[in-house]
C-alpha positions in Angstrom: -71.4 72.6 1.0 -70.1 72.4 3.8 -71.0 72.4 7.4 -69.8 75.4 9.8 -70.4 74.8 13.3 -71.2 78.4 15.3 -68.4 79.1 18.4 -70.3 77.4 21.1 -71.2 74.2 19.3 -68.4 71.8 19.2 -69.3 68.8 17.1 -66.1 66.4 18.3 -67.1 67.0 21.9 -67.3 63.4 23.4 -64.6 61.9 20.6 -62.4 59.5 22.9 -59.2 60.3 22.4 -57.7 56.8 23.5 -59.2 53.1 23.5 -57.5 50.1 24.7 -57.4 46.5 22.8 -57.2 43.4 23.8 -54.0 42.1 24.6 -53.4 38.6 22.9 -51.0 36.4 23.8 -49.9 32.8 23.1 -50.1 29.4 25.2 -47.1 28.2 25.7 -45.7 25.6 28.0 -43.9 26.6 31.0 -40.5 25.4 31.7 -37.2 24.9 34.1 -35.0 28.3 34.0 -31.9 26.7 34.2 -28.5 28.5 33.6 -27.4 28.1 30.2 -24.2 25.8 31.4 -26.3 23.8 33.4 -28.6 22.7 30.6 -28.4 18.9 30.0 -32.5 18.3 28.9 -34.5 19.9 26.1 -37.2 20.9 29.0 -34.6 23.4 30.7 -34.8 25.4 27.7 -37.5 27.9 26.2 -40.2 26.2 24.1 -40.2 29.1 22.0 -37.5 31.5 20.8 -37.0 34.8 18.6 -39.3 32.8 15.2 -40.6 29.6 16.5 -41.2 26.6 18.8 -38.0 24.5 19.9 -37.6 21.4 18.1 -37.2 18.5 20.9 -35.4 16.2 18.3 -32.0 18.5 17.2 -31.3 19.1 20.9 -27.9 17.7 21.4 -25.9 18.2 24.7 -22.3 16.6 25.9 -20.2 18.2 28.9 -18.8 20.8 26.7 -22.0 21.9 25.6 -25.6 21.8 23.9 -27.2 22.8 21.0 -30.8 23.4 19.5 -32.9 24.9 16.8 -36.1 26.4 17.4 -38.2 26.0 13.9 -41.2 28.9 13.1 -43.8 27.8 11.5 -43.1 29.4 7.3 -40.7 27.6 4.9 -37.1 28.1 6.1 -37.1 30.1 9.3 -35.9 29.1 12.6 -33.0 30.0 15.6 -30.4 28.3 16.3 -28.3 28.2 19.4 -24.7 27.1 20.5 -23.1 26.6 24.0 -19.5 26.2 25.4 -20.4 25.3 28.7 -16.2 26.1 30.7 -16.0 29.0 28.1 -20.1 30.4 28.9 -20.0 31.4 25.2 -23.5 31.5 23.5 -23.8 32.0 19.8 -27.3 32.3 18.2 -28.6 32.8 14.9 -31.6 33.6 13.4 -32.6 32.6 9.7 -36.7 34.1 8.4 -37.4 32.9 4.8 -34.0 31.6 4.2 -32.6 35.3 4.5 -30.3 35.4 7.7 -30.5 38.4 10.5 -27.4 38.0 12.1 -25.4 36.0 14.2 -24.5 37.2 18.1 -22.0 36.0 19.9 -21.8 36.4 24.0 -20.7 35.5 27.1 -23.7 34.6 29.6 -25.8 32.4 31.4 -28.9 33.4 29.9 -30.2 34.5 26.2 -31.3 38.3 27.1 -27.7 40.0 26.1 -27.6 37.5 22.5 -31.0 38.5 21.6 -30.7 42.0 22.4 -27.3 42.6 19.8 -29.6 40.4 17.0 -31.7 43.8 17.0 -29.2 46.3 17.5 -29.7 48.0 14.7 -33.2 45.5 13.1 -31.7 43.7 10.4 -31.7 46.0 7.2 -31.6 42.3 5.1 -35.2 41.7 6.6 -36.9 45.0 6.5 -36.3 44.8 2.5 -37.5 41.4 2.6 -40.6 42.1 4.1 -41.6 45.6 2.4 -42.1 44.5 -0.8 -43.8 40.6 0.3 -46.3 43.1 2.5 -46.7 45.9 -0.2 -47.3 43.2 -3.0 -50.6 41.6 -1.4 -52.0 44.5 1.1 -53.0 48.4 0.7 -50.6 48.5 3.6 -47.2 51.1 3.0 -43.9 49.4 4.9 -41.6 51.9 6.6 -38.3 50.2 7.4 -36.1 51.3 10.7 -33.1 53.7 10.6 -30.1 52.8 11.5 -29.9 55.1 14.2 -33.2 54.6 15.3 -33.7 52.9 18.7 -36.0 49.7 18.5 -37.4 47.7 21.4 -36.3 43.4 21.3 -38.4 41.6 24.4 -37.9 38.1 25.6 -38.3 35.5 24.3 -39.8 36.8 21.2 -36.9 39.3 19.9 -37.1 42.7 17.3 -41.1 44.2 17.3 -42.9 46.7 15.2 -45.7 49.2 14.9 -49.2 48.2 12.9 -50.8 51.4 12.1 -54.6 50.7 10.8 -57.0 53.8 10.2 -60.3 53.0 11.3 -63.4 54.2 10.0 -65.9 54.7 13.4 -68.4 52.2 12.2 -65.5 49.7 11.9 -64.1 50.1 15.4 -66.1 47.5 17.4 -65.1 45.3 14.7 -61.2 45.8 14.8 -61.8 45.7 18.5 -63.3 42.0 18.0 -60.9 40.5 15.8 -58.7 41.4 18.7 -60.7 39.7 21.4 -60.7 36.9 18.9 -56.9 36.5 18.3 -56.4 36.2 22.1 -58.1 32.5 22.1 -56.6 32.5 18.5 -55.3 28.5 18.5 -52.6 29.7 15.6 -51.7 32.9 17.6 -47.7 32.2 18.0 -46.5 36.1 19.1 -48.0 38.0 21.5 -49.7 41.3 20.4 -51.3 44.2 22.1 -52.5 48.0 21.3 -54.8 50.8 21.0 -57.3 53.3 19.2 -55.6 56.9 19.3 -57.4 60.0 17.7 -54.9 61.3 14.8 -54.6 64.0 12.8 -54.3 63.2 9.4 -54.4 65.2 6.0 -55.0 64.1 2.6 -53.4 65.6 -0.3 -54.9 65.2 -4.3 -53.0 65.9 -6.6 -55.2 68.7 -9.2 -55.1 67.0 -13.2 -54.2 63.6 -11.9 -56.9 61.6 -10.8 -60.8 62.4 -11.8 -62.8 65.3 -12.2 -64.9 64.7 -8.7 -61.0 64.9 -6.6 -61.2 68.6 -7.8 -64.4 69.4 -6.5 -63.8 70.4 -2.7 -68.1 69.5 -1.7 -67.6 66.5 -3.4 -64.2 65.6 -1.1 -65.7 67.0 2.0 -68.8 64.3 1.8 -66.2 61.2 0.6 -64.6 61.7 3.1 -67.2 62.2 5.9 -68.7 59.0 4.4 -65.3 57.4 4.5 -64.7 57.7 8.0 -68.2 58.7 9.9 -66.2 62.0 10.4 -66.2 65.8 9.4 -63.4 66.6 8.0 -62.0 69.4 10.4 -62.2 72.5 7.5 -63.4 72.9 4.3 -60.6 71.4 1.5 -57.5 73.7 0.8 -56.0 74.0 -2.4 -52.5 74.4 -1.6 -49.2 73.7 -3.8 -45.9 72.5 -3.0 -42.5 73.7 -2.9 -42.0 72.0 -7.0 -45.1 73.9 -7.9 -48.4 70.8 -7.8 -51.9 71.9 -6.6 -53.4 69.5 -4.4 -57.2 69.5 -2.6 -56.3 68.6 0.9 -58.6 67.2 3.5 -57.8 67.4 7.1 -59.6 65.1 9.1 -59.1 63.1 12.2 -58.8 59.1 12.0 -58.5 56.4 14.3 -55.2 54.6 14.3 -55.1 50.9 15.7 -51.5 51.1 17.1 -50.2 47.6 17.3 -47.3 46.3 18.9 -46.5 43.1 17.6 -42.9 41.0 17.4 -41.5 40.3 14.0 -42.6 37.4 13.4 -46.5 38.5 14.1 -46.6 40.4 11.5 -47.4 38.8 8.9 -50.2 36.9 11.2 -51.5 39.8 12.1 -52.1 41.3 9.3 -53.5 38.2 7.5 -56.1 38.6 10.4 -57.2 41.8 9.6 -57.8 41.5 5.9 -59.6 38.9 6.7 -62.7 40.9 8.1 -61.5 43.9 5.4 -60.1 45.3 7.8 -56.8 46.1 5.8 -57.3 46.0 2.2 -56.1 42.9 0.1 -54.5 43.4 -3.6 -56.5 41.1 -5.2 -55.4 42.0 -9.0 -52.0 43.8 -10.1 -53.9 45.1 -12.7 -56.6 46.9 -10.4 -55.6 49.8 -7.8 -58.7 49.1 -6.2 -59.7 51.6 -3.5 -57.3 54.7 -2.6 -54.6 54.9 0.3 -56.6 57.2 2.5 -57.0 54.2 5.2 -54.2 52.1 4.2 -52.7 50.2 7.3 -48.6 51.0 7.8 -45.9 48.8 9.4 -42.9 50.5 10.8 -40.1 50.1 14.0 -41.3 49.2 16.8 -42.6 52.4 19.2 -43.2 54.1 15.8 -46.2 55.6 17.7 -44.4 56.9 20.8 -41.3 57.7 19.5 -41.7 59.5 15.2 -43.2 62.4 14.5 -45.4 61.7 11.7 -45.1 59.7 8.6 -46.4 60.2 5.2 -46.4 58.3 1.9 -47.9 58.8 -1.5 -50.1 56.3 -4.2 -48.0 54.3 -6.9 -49.6 56.8 -9.3 -48.9 60.3 -7.8 -52.5 61.1 -7.4 -52.8 60.6 -3.6 -50.9 61.7 -0.1 -51.9 60.7 2.6 -50.3 62.2 6.1 -50.3 61.0 9.8 -49.1 63.2 12.9 -48.5 60.5 15.3 -46.6 63.1 17.8 -46.4 66.6 18.8 -43.8 68.3 20.2 -45.2 68.0 23.3 -46.1 64.2 23.3 -42.6 63.1 21.8 -41.9 65.2 25.1 -44.0 63.2 27.3 -43.3 59.7 26.0 -46.0 58.3 25.6 -46.3 56.2 28.7 -49.8 57.7 29.8 -51.2 57.2 26.7 -50.3 53.7 26.9 -51.3 53.0 31.0 -54.0 54.8 29.5 -55.4 52.0 27.4 -54.0 49.0 29.4 -56.2 50.3 32.6 -59.5 50.2 30.9 -61.9 47.0 31.6 -63.5 45.9 28.2 -66.8 47.1 29.7 -65.1 50.6 29.3 -63.7 50.4 25.9 -66.6 49.3 24.5 -68.4 52.8 25.8 -66.0 54.5 24.4 -66.5 53.0 20.6 -70.3 53.8 21.9 -69.8 57.2 23.0 -67.8 57.6 19.4 -70.6 56.0 17.1 -72.8 58.3 18.8 -70.8 61.7 17.7 -70.4 60.4 14.5 -74.1 60.1 14.3 -74.7 63.7 15.9 -72.4 64.7 13.3 -74.2 63.1 10.3 -78.1 64.3 11.6 -75.6 67.9 11.7 -74.5 68.2 8.3 -78.4 66.3 7.3 -79.9 69.9 9.1 -77.8 71.9 6.8 -77.9 70.5 3.9 -82.4 70.3 4.3 -81.8 74.4 4.8 -79.9 74.4 1.8 -82.2 72.8 -0.2 -85.3 75.1 1.0 -83.5 78.0 0.5 -82.7 77.0 -3.4 
């Protein structure tokens, strides 16, 4: 059975398009902002830089220059800086988990240009290492940055990534609460912020490869509704790819949590979300667990504003998931208005929007139950 709404009935009316999430800022000591050529004591250097906190013991200074190291919370992770006063030459190098992330050489009296140069482009070696690391532990897809792809670099936090988490309507409040708690988490070391957006998605179930129910359109419709809390946009369709492969396609609206976080904070936020069941863990390599319909993905900075779409298949080549991140019109606008809308929302307004989404889900469920009841009576 597939519900068919009449032309005068919009079962998706009232769904919020954008819901802001609490911003999360780590607590960091203040410091005296001093031109690098005049630095003489560690208090005149940033307490945090790119990957970690200043190791005051490492600070060395002479008439010719100074050097210092910032150490991360994970093994073999640090940033080293060396500065020559006479030439104003800054050498800045970074290492994450023993993997070099590049070295920049600039002539400057601040860290800005040196940091920017380290992430133009984003270190490919880090992407190659982080992808398998996250994908091996979580139900998550890692999308590395392209060589010609624009990114975002913050000071003093370095290169950012975009974490995208599909969230069923029933878990929207849980996700919001998770970010509210992250904002005061004592282990929070890097800033993060984002929003929930209602996006179009499609799930393709390849015929002949999965269980029998994956080829039953009525069952696919019901399963999608149960998992997502929103009715599919239409009856599942049998489609044929260019290579002749057939698949039942379910098109849906799904809320995506779009989170901007520095590379150094990606593992932290993924783990916190996994602890609340918002990202799937891979607890047993021999057990594929549930499908990829609600797996998260990590991509380059501003992927949510500059990317058109993301798609991938599961390891068994049974299921493919697709997300439309931006329409042509949205790409032309740049997404600033969407970000501003989310930032402007108060906590009370955001929680009310989550409640509205839940009410729409209930309305759809009641409508579906009503139609199913009529069908049963007719039979």
